[in-house]
Every structure is written in structure tokens, then in C-alpha cells.
N, C-alpha and C positions, 0 to 999 in steps of 0.2 A: 682891644689886643695888647699892646706893645705895653701899655698899663698893667695890666696882669700879668704879661711875661715878666715886667719888673720887680712885680710885688712876689711872682715864683723867685724867682734867683733870689734876693733877696732874702725868705724866706730860707731857701737851702742852703745860701749863705751860714746862717745864723745857723744849722742844724752841727753837732759836733763830729758824726759819719764823715763829712765831707775831705775835710782834714787828712781822715787816716784811708778813704776810700782813694781819694786822690794821689797820696803816697804808693798803696800797695798795689794801684792804677798802674801807675807812670814809671815806677822804681824800675820794673824789671825791662821793661820799655827802651829805658835812657840805657839803661845797659848795654843793651846790644849795642852803642852807640859808642863804646870805649874802646880804645888802644887795646891792640892784642897783647899784649902784656899784661894789660889789667884784666883782661877776660880769662888769661890762662891764672891769675892768680884767684881767679874769684870764681872758677872751675875747683879750686882746692877746697873751697869754701861749702859753695850748693851746686846742684847738679841744674841743667837746664829745665827740667820740668817741673824743678819747686818756681820758677820766674811766671811758667803757664799757671801755676799755681796761685799763685799771689793776684797776679791778672786777674782771675776770673773770680779771685776774694774780692779784688777793690773794686772789677766792678757789680759783685754783686751788694758790695759794700755801699755804691754811689746811687745805684737803684734803690735801695731799701730807704735812701733818705730824700732821692726824689720823692718816692710815695708816700714819705711821711710830711713831705712839706705840701705836696699836693694837694691831702689827707686834709692837714692844714687852715689851707687859702680855701678847701672847698666847704668848709665848717665857717668860718670866718663868712664867708661869702652867703651862704643857708643865714646866719643870726642875723648878717646885715638887710639882709632882704627881707626878713621878716618881720626885723625894727622898722624898716621903711615901709611894711604894709601895714604896721599897727599904726605908724604916725597918718599914713593918707586916709588910715578908717576912722582915726580921733578926728582928723580935718575935716572928714565928710559928712561927721555926726556933730559937729560943730555946724556947719553949715546949714544941714537938717533942722537942727534946733534954731539957728536963726532965721530960718524959711521960715520955720512954722509960728513963731512967735512974731514975725510979720504980720503973719494972717492972721 
């Protein structure tokens, strides 16, 4: 479980959407911790509802990146399970051929 979670996080970090989503998601949240003077200056540049849209957009980008990473991990797991099944079938065929040759 932890191993697959680690692989998922590594795959997620490699996605180019993650830094963009993190910036869009975290920037408006951290702006609320700015001093009042800075907030007044920021209010001249953008309205507070823009921060809400940025946060929602960042969350959607992060969600998209997580979905793509999950899909990639699912495909890798499917391919590896098919390969392991093929290997196991080949080994069983070899054992069966050896047993039938011994008889």
C-alpha cells in the first residue's frame, strides 16, 4: 500500500500541472496572511473574488494532475500484471513439457 502510494506521488510530482496548480491554489490563500498595508495595495490590482477563482482553478488543475498520475499507474499495473501472467504461463508450460517428456 505504501509502496504504491509512493509510486503514485512520484508520478504525480513529474506532472507539469502540479507546480502550476499548487501556485494557483496556494497563492490566494497565502495572500490572506499578508499585512493590511499589502492587502490594500493588492486590492488595487485584483478583487477578492479573483482569488476564489484562482483557488478553484488551482484545485481543478491539481485534481487533473492526480487523475492523470492515477491513470498512468493503473496502466503500468495492468501491463505488469499481464507480463507476470505471461511469464507464469510460460513457466507452467515448460514444467508441463518437462513432466510429459519424463513420462
